C-alpha positions in Angstrom: 0.0 0.0 0.0 1.4 3.4 -1.0 2.5 5.7 1.8 1.2 9.2 1.4 4.2 11.0 2.9 6.6 8.9 0.8 4.6 9.7 -2.3 4.6 13.5 -1.5 8.4 13.4 -0.9 9.0 11.5 -4.1 6.9 14.0 -6.1 8.8 16.9 -4.6 12.1 15.2 -5.6 10.7 14.8 -9.1 10.0 18.5 -9.4 13.5 19.3 -8.1 15.2 16.8 -10.4 13.5 18.5 -13.4 15.0 21.9 -12.4 18.5 20.4 -11.9 18.4 18.4 -15.1 17.2 21.4 -17.2 19.6 23.9 -15.7 22.5 21.5 -16.1 21.6 20.8 -19.7 21.2 17.1 -19.0 18.3 16.8 -21.5 18.1 13.0 -21.6 17.8 12.9 -17.8 15.2 15.6 -18.0 13.2 13.6 -20.6 13.5 10.5 -18.5 11.4 12.2 -15.8 8.4 11.9 -18.2 6.2 8.8 -18.9 6.3 7.2 -22.3 3.0 8.9 -23.2 3.8 12.3 -21.6 3.4 15.7 -23.2 5.6 18.7 -22.6 6.4 22.1 -24.2 6.6 25.7 -23.3 3.5 27.9 -23.8 5.0 29.8 -26.7 5.7 26.7 -28.8 2.5 25.4 -30.3 3.7 21.9 -31.0 4.2 19.8 -27.9 6.8 17.0 -27.6 5.5 13.5 -26.6 7.5 10.9 -24.7 11.0 11.1 -23.1 13.0 11.2 -26.3 11.0 13.9 -28.1 10.9 15.9 -24.8 14.7 15.8 -24.5 15.1 16.8 -28.1 12.7 19.8 -27.8 14.5 20.9 -24.6 17.9 20.6 -26.3 16.6 22.7 -29.3 15.6 25.7 -27.1 17.8 25.7 -24.1 21.3 27.1 -24.8 24.3 25.1 -23.6 26.6 27.0 -21.1 28.9 28.3 -23.9 25.9 29.3 -26.1 24.0 31.5 -23.8 23.4 32.6 -20.2 23.4 30.2 -17.3 20.0 29.8 -15.6 18.4 28.4 -12.5 14.9 27.3 -12.1 13.3 27.5 -8.6 10.0 25.8 -7.7 7.9 26.8 -4.7 4.3 26.8 -3.3 3.9 23.2 -4.2 0.3 21.8 -3.8 0.0 18.0 -4.3 -3.3 16.2 -4.8 -2.8 12.5 -4.7 -5.3 10.3 -6.5 -4.1 6.7 -6.1 -1.5 6.1 -8.8 -2.0 9.6 -10.2 -1.5 13.0 -8.8 -2.2 16.6 -9.7 0.4 19.2 -8.7 0.3 23.0 -8.9 3.4 25.0 -8.2 5.0 28.4 -8.9 8.4 28.8 -10.5 11.0 31.4 -11.1 13.8 31.3 -13.6 16.9 33.5 -12.9 19.5 33.9 -15.5 22.9 35.6 -15.7 23.2 38.9 -17.5 26.0 41.5 -17.9 24.4 43.5 -15.0 24.1 40.5 -12.7 21.3 38.0 -12.0 18.1 38.8 -13.9 14.7 37.4 -13.1 13.7 36.1 -16.5 10.3 34.5 -15.8 7.8 33.7 -13.2 4.9 31.3 -13.7 2.9 28.3 -12.7 3.3 24.6 -13.4 0.2 22.5 -13.7 1.3 18.9 -13.6 -0.4 15.5 -14.1 1.7 12.8 -12.7 1.6 9.0 -12.9 3.2 6.3 -10.7 5.3 4.0 -12.9 7.6 1.1 -12.0 10.5 3.6 -12.1 8.6 5.9 -9.7 6.5 9.1 -10.2 6.8 10.6 -13.7 5.2 13.6 -15.4 2.3 12.7 -17.6 1.7 16.3 -18.6 3.5 19.4 -17.6 1.7 22.6 -18.5 3.8 25.7 -18.2 2.0 29.0 -17.7 4.3 32.0 -18.1 2.7 34.6 -15.8 5.4 37.2 -16.0 8.1 36.9 -18.8 11.1 38.9 -19.6 14.2 38.1 -21.7 14.6 34.4 -21.4 17.9 34.0 -23.3 16.6 30.9 -25.2 17.8 29.8 -28.6 14.3 30.3 -30.2 
């Protein structure tokens, strides 16, 4: 029988691993956090990627490597988890800070709306909707 506290902690770890993988340009690791039938893509890109491989490829196509653009850090907070057996709905806020010639720059603030699923490998994103509530210069490739 699943333990609610363990599930909540595992979900918080999933959200943190997403930020670390994306910020460190470990795109395959980021994609592996999604289920095989998952969907992901920033709000400004109409076509969404499906499955870990496509998700990793889309992230690689828009996030600059350290020598291609500014370093960035994603921060996730105000995490609300609604467990529903082997699925969960999560709402959280995020900030993305990036380097700039003048020092750290708040590039974006928004909301993640997640649908998660328990898999044999643990909790994975089934769908990650990214709402850009306040956006500035993101320093992305496209």
